[in-house]
C-alpha positions as CSV (number, residue, x, y, z in Angstrom):
1,M,82.0,-83.5,21.1
2,R,80.7,-80.0,20.3
3,Y,81.3,-76.5,21.3
4,R,79.0,-73.9,22.0
5,T,78.7,-70.8,20.6
6,E,76.0,-67.8,20.3
7,G,73.5,-69.0,18.6
8,G,74.3,-72.5,18.0
9,F,77.5,-74.8,18.1
10,C,80.1,-74.1,16.5
11,L,81.6,-77.3,14.4
12,V,85.1,-75.9,14.0
13,S,87.2,-72.7,14.5
14,H,89.9,-73.5,12.3
15,T,90.6,-76.1,9.1
16,R,93.4,-77.9,9.3
17,V,97.5,-76.8,9.9
18,G,98.0,-79.5,12.3
19,P,100.6,-82.1,11.8
20,G,99.7,-85.4,9.6
21,S,100.5,-85.7,6.2
22,V,99.0,-83.4,4.5
23,A,98.0,-79.5,5.5
24,A,95.9,-76.3,4.2
25,F,96.1,-72.9,6.3
26,P,93.4,-72.0,8.4
27,S,90.5,-70.3,7.2
28,R,87.1,-69.6,8.8
29,T,84.0,-72.0,8.7
30,T,80.8,-71.4,10.2
31,C,78.6,-72.1,13.0
32,S,75.3,-73.8,13.4
33,G,72.6,-75.2,15.4
34,S,73.4,-78.8,14.9
35,T,76.4,-81.2,14.1
36,S,77.0,-83.8,10.8
37,S,75.7,-87.1,12.5
38,H,78.9,-87.7,11.5
39,A,80.4,-85.6,13.9
40,I,82.7,-85.8,17.0
41,R,81.3,-88.1,19.3
42,S,81.4,-88.0,22.9
43,R,80.6,-89.4,26.6
44,R,79.8,-86.3,28.2
45,N,78.3,-82.9,27.6
46,S,79.3,-80.6,25.7
47,V,81.4,-78.5,27.6
48,I,84.6,-77.0,26.9
49,P,86.8,-79.1,29.1
50,Q,89.7,-77.2,31.3
51,R,93.0,-76.8,29.5
52,S,94.9,-79.7,30.2
53,T,98.1,-81.8,28.7
54,P,98.8,-85.5,28.4
55,A,100.5,-87.4,31.4
56,P,104.6,-87.7,30.8
57,T,105.3,-90.9,29.2
58,Q,108.6,-92.7,30.4
59,R,110.5,-90.6,28.0
60,L,108.4,-87.3,27.0
61,T,107.2,-84.3,28.0
62,F,104.3,-82.3,27.1
63,R,103.3,-78.6,26.8
64,E,101.4,-75.9,25.2
65,M,103.4,-74.2,23.1
66,T,104.5,-70.7,22.9
67,V,105.6,-67.9,20.7
68,D,109.0,-68.3,22.2
69,D,109.2,-71.9,20.8
70,L,109.3,-70.1,17.0
71,D,112.9,-71.3,16.4
72,D,112.2,-75.1,16.8
73,M,108.8,-75.3,15.2
74,A,109.8,-73.3,12.3
75,S,113.4,-75.5,12.2
76,L,110.6,-78.7,12.2
77,L,108.2,-77.6,10.1
78,G,110.8,-76.4,7.7
79,D,112.9,-79.4,7.2
80,P,111.8,-81.3,4.0
81,E,112.3,-84.5,5.3
82,V,110.1,-83.7,7.8
83,M,107.3,-82.2,6.2
84,R,107.9,-84.5,2.6
85,Y,104.4,-85.9,2.8
86,Y,102.6,-82.2,2.8
87,P,102.7,-80.0,-0.2
88,R,105.6,-78.4,1.3
89,P,108.0,-77.5,3.9
90,R,106.7,-74.0,5.9
91,T,107.9,-70.1,6.2
92,R,109.1,-69.1,9.7
93,D,105.9,-67.0,9.3
94,E,103.7,-70.1,8.6
95,A,105.6,-72.0,11.7
96,L,104.1,-69.0,14.1
97,G,100.7,-69.1,12.5
98,W,101.2,-72.9,13.2
99,I,101.9,-71.9,17.1
100,E,99.4,-69.1,17.0
101,W,96.5,-71.7,15.6
102,S,97.6,-74.5,18.6
103,R,97.0,-71.4,21.1
104,R,93.7,-70.4,19.5
105,L,92.6,-74.0,20.2
106,Y,93.8,-74.7,23.3
107,A,91.7,-71.4,24.2
108,A,88.3,-73.1,22.6
109,H,88.7,-76.2,23.1
110,G,90.9,-77.1,25.7
111,H,93.1,-79.2,23.8
112,G,95.6,-78.5,20.6
113,L,99.0,-79.0,19.3
114,W,101.3,-79.7,22.6
115,L,105.1,-79.1,22.5
116,I,106.8,-82.7,23.2
117,T,110.8,-82.5,24.8
118,L,112.7,-85.7,26.2
119,Q,112.3,-86.0,30.0
120,D,116.1,-86.4,31.0
121,T,117.3,-83.5,29.2
122,G,114.4,-80.7,28.0
123,E,115.6,-81.3,24.2
124,F,112.7,-80.2,21.6
125,V,111.3,-83.2,19.9
126,G,108.2,-82.3,17.8
127,N,104.6,-81.7,18.4
128,C,101.9,-83.7,18.9
129,G,98.1,-83.3,19.8
130,L,94.7,-83.3,18.9
131,T,92.8,-80.6,16.6
132,V,89.1,-80.7,15.4
133,Q,88.9,-81.6,11.8
134,N,85.8,-81.1,9.1
135,V,86.6,-84.2,6.5
136,E,84.0,-83.9,3.9
137,G,81.2,-82.7,6.5
138,A,82.0,-85.1,9.2
139,I,83.4,-83.1,12.5
140,Q,85.8,-85.5,13.8
141,V,88.7,-85.0,16.4
142,E,92.1,-85.9,14.8
143,I,95.5,-86.7,16.4
144,G,98.5,-86.0,14.9
145,Y,102.5,-86.2,15.1
146,L,105.2,-84.6,13.3
147,V,109.2,-85.5,14.8
148,R,112.3,-84.1,14.1
149,A,114.3,-85.9,11.3
150,D,117.4,-87.0,13.3
151,L,114.9,-88.3,16.1
152,Q,112.6,-90.7,14.1
153,G,112.9,-94.2,14.3
154,N,113.2,-94.1,17.8
155,G,109.2,-95.1,18.6
156,Y,109.2,-91.0,20.1
157,A,105.9,-90.6,17.8
158,T,104.3,-94.1,19.1
159,E,104.6,-93.1,22.4
160,A,103.4,-89.3,22.4
161,A,100.5,-90.6,20.1
162,T,99.6,-93.2,22.7
163,A,99.6,-90.9,25.7
164,C,97.7,-87.8,23.6
165,C,94.9,-91.5,23.1
166,D,94.7,-92.2,26.7
167,H,94.2,-88.0,27.2
168,A,91.3,-88.2,24.8
169,R,89.6,-91.0,26.5
170,D,90.5,-90.2,30.1
171,V,90.5,-86.7,30.2
172,L,88.2,-85.6,27.4
173,R,86.1,-88.2,27.1
174,L,86.5,-88.6,23.7
175,D,85.7,-92.3,21.9
176,R,86.7,-92.0,18.3
177,L,89.9,-90.9,16.9
178,I,90.7,-90.0,13.2
179,A,94.3,-89.7,11.7
180,I,94.4,-88.1,8.2
181,I,97.2,-89.6,6.4
182,N,98.8,-89.0,2.7
183,P,98.1,-92.6,1.2
184,G,102.3,-93.2,0.6
185,N,103.0,-92.1,3.9
186,R,103.2,-95.5,5.4
187,P,105.1,-94.7,8.5
188,S,102.9,-92.5,9.9
189,Q,99.9,-95.4,8.9
190,R,101.6,-97.5,11.5
191,V,101.8,-95.2,14.2
192,A,98.0,-95.0,13.7
193,E,98.0,-98.8,13.7
194,K,99.3,-98.9,17.0
195,L,96.4,-96.5,18.3
196,G,94.5,-99.6,17.1
197,L,92.6,-97.2,14.2
198,A,92.3,-98.8,10.9
199,L,91.9,-97.6,7.7
200,E,88.3,-96.7,6.9
201,R,88.0,-94.6,3.7
202,S,89.8,-92.7,1.5
203,A,88.6,-89.0,1.0
204,T,89.1,-85.7,-0.6
205,W,90.0,-83.1,2.0
206,N,91.3,-79.7,1.3
207,D,91.7,-80.4,-2.3
208,Q,93.6,-83.5,-1.7
209,K,93.3,-87.3,-1.7
210,V,93.9,-88.8,1.8
211,S,93.4,-92.1,3.9
212,I,91.4,-91.8,6.4
213,Y,92.7,-94.3,9.8
214,A,89.8,-94.1,12.6
215,G,88.7,-96.5,15.9
216,T,87.0,-96.2,18.9
217,I,89.3,-95.7,21.8
């Protein structure tokens, strides 16, 4: 999928700050007249989709995050256990930046990182979603997920990521997803494998060695 801007196609507005095992701070990239030969593949024309969220699952619901979610997101991103495969936990100001970045993604692309909550109680669980990433010149859509430390081990990451994968295929009409994962993050790798993604290659991304999981959806 390519996103049309004045004078060409914008490959990506911000580098990754979102949920895999490794993250960077937002920064501008440039727009060009064409994408890489490894660019995002879609089964439809290059039209920014209307904003929507994945359908609820048996236990979880999705919604766009807002600044009102700062307390929950700051707690999530500031938790050393949750962020153990990132370079470091995030500050409260960086958590606000994470929310603002997600909101820019919704506006620009129709998708981003969504807040996930328990259907029965509305309790905050974490975030999960689809972000545009530039990996060694290849522009692709990544699925990422972060779940509160005290709620891990309940299958929420897999449940949320499966719903996002279905949304990518059925609503956004994408036919390929990747996951950028720290080589030591076996739990995240298992979630990717349950989605049907397989280890494709190693890469250097944001000055870090990462594993690229990928697959057709």
